[in-house]
C-alpha positions as CSV (number, residue, x, y, z in Angstrom):
1,D,-5.0,39.4,117.3
2,W,-6.3,39.3,120.8
3,G,-3.4,37.6,122.3
4,G,-1.6,40.9,122.7
5,S,-4.5,42.4,124.7
6,V,-4.3,39.4,127.1
7,V,-0.5,39.8,127.4
8,W,-0.8,43.5,128.2
9,Q,-3.6,43.0,130.8
10,F,-1.6,40.1,132.4
11,A,1.5,42.2,132.7
12,R,-0.6,45.1,134.2
13,R,-2.3,42.9,136.7
14,F,0.6,40.7,137.7
15,P,3.8,42.7,137.2
16,S,5.8,40.5,139.6
17,R,5.3,37.6,137.3
18,V,6.4,39.3,134.1
19,A,10.0,40.1,133.1
20,G,8.9,42.0,130.0
21,V,6.3,42.3,127.3
22,C,6.7,42.0,123.5
23,S,3.4,42.6,121.5
24,V,3.7,42.5,117.7
25,C,0.2,43.5,116.6
26,T,-1.8,44.9,119.6
27,P,-0.8,48.1,121.1
28,Y,-1.2,48.7,124.9
29,A,-4.5,50.3,125.8
30,P,-5.0,51.4,129.3
31,R,-8.0,49.9,131.2
32,R,-11.2,52.0,130.9
33,D,-12.9,53.2,134.1
34,Q,-16.2,52.2,132.7
35,Y,-17.2,49.0,130.8
36,V,-18.3,49.6,127.2
37,P,-20.8,47.0,125.9
38,L,-19.8,45.4,122.6
39,D,-22.8,46.7,120.7
40,I,-21.9,50.3,121.8
41,L,-18.2,49.7,120.9
42,A,-19.3,48.5,117.5
43,T,-21.3,51.7,116.8
44,K,-18.4,54.0,117.9
45,K,-15.7,52.0,116.1
46,P,-17.3,50.4,113.1
47,I,-14.1,48.4,112.3
48,M,-15.0,46.4,115.4
49,Y,-18.5,45.5,114.2
50,Y,-17.4,41.9,113.3
51,Q,-16.9,41.2,117.0
52,H,-20.5,42.2,117.7
53,F,-21.6,40.0,114.7
54,F,-19.7,37.0,116.0
55,A,-21.0,37.5,119.6
56,S,-24.6,38.2,118.7
57,Q,-25.1,35.9,115.7
58,T,-22.7,33.1,116.5
59,E,-24.5,30.3,114.6
60,L,-24.9,32.5,111.4
61,A,-21.2,33.5,111.6
62,A,-20.0,30.0,112.2
63,K,-22.2,28.7,109.3
64,E,-20.9,31.3,106.9
65,L,-17.2,30.7,107.8
66,E,-17.5,26.9,107.7
67,E,-19.6,26.8,104.6
68,N,-16.6,27.2,102.3
69,V,-13.3,27.1,104.5
70,E,-11.1,27.6,101.4
71,R,-12.9,30.9,100.5
72,T,-12.9,32.0,104.2
73,L,-9.1,31.6,104.4
74,K,-8.5,33.2,101.0
75,C,-10.5,36.3,102.2
76,I,-9.0,36.5,105.7
77,L,-5.4,35.6,105.2
78,R,-4.0,38.5,103.1
79,K,-1.5,41.2,103.2
80,A,-2.8,44.7,104.2
81,V,-1.5,46.3,101.1
82,K,-3.4,47.8,98.2
83,D,-2.3,45.2,95.6
84,D,-3.6,42.3,97.8
85,I,-7.0,43.7,98.8
86,V,-9.8,41.9,97.0
87,G,-12.8,42.8,99.2
88,S,-13.9,44.3,102.4
89,F,-15.0,42.8,105.7
90,M,-18.5,43.5,107.1
91,K,-20.0,46.8,107.5
92,P,-22.2,47.7,110.5
93,N,-25.6,45.9,110.6
94,A,-24.6,43.5,107.9
95,N,-25.6,39.9,108.1
96,S,-22.5,38.5,106.5
97,F,-18.8,38.7,107.4
98,L,-17.6,38.0,103.9
99,A,-20.2,39.6,101.8
100,G,-17.8,42.2,100.5
101,F,-15.5,39.6,98.9
102,P,-15.9,37.7,95.6
103,A,-17.2,34.2,95.6
104,N,-13.9,32.8,94.5
105,P,-11.1,35.2,95.6
106,P,-7.6,34.7,94.2
107,L,-4.9,33.3,96.4
108,S,-2.9,36.1,98.0
109,P,0.5,36.7,96.4
110,M,2.1,36.1,99.8
111,Y,1.5,32.4,99.3
112,S,2.4,32.0,95.7
113,A,6.0,31.1,96.6
114,L,4.8,28.4,99.0
115,I,2.4,26.6,96.7
C-alpha cells in the first residue's frame, strides 16, 4: 500500500521524468512542512498504529507474523466488506498485530473460487 506514496513523491520531485501517475489505492497527500514522528502520527491517527508497532517492536512483530503464516495471510488478505470481516487489526498500545482475529480464521470468500 506504500507504493502509491512513493509514486506520488517521485512525480512531485522529478516531474520531468514522469509522463503521468496512476495510483490505485494511495491518494495524493502533499508534503508536510514539518516532519511528524511515527509515534505522534500513531496517536493522532490510530489506524496507523500498526506502523509504529512494526517499527518499534520489529522482532515481536516478525515473530507473530511468521509464527503461523497461513493464519497471518487469512487475517490480512480479505475484502473490506462487512461479510468478510472476521476480526480487527491492532489497537493503539497493543502488543499484537493479529490479537483481534480468531486463532483459525476462515478463508475469505474471495478465494473460494480459486481453491
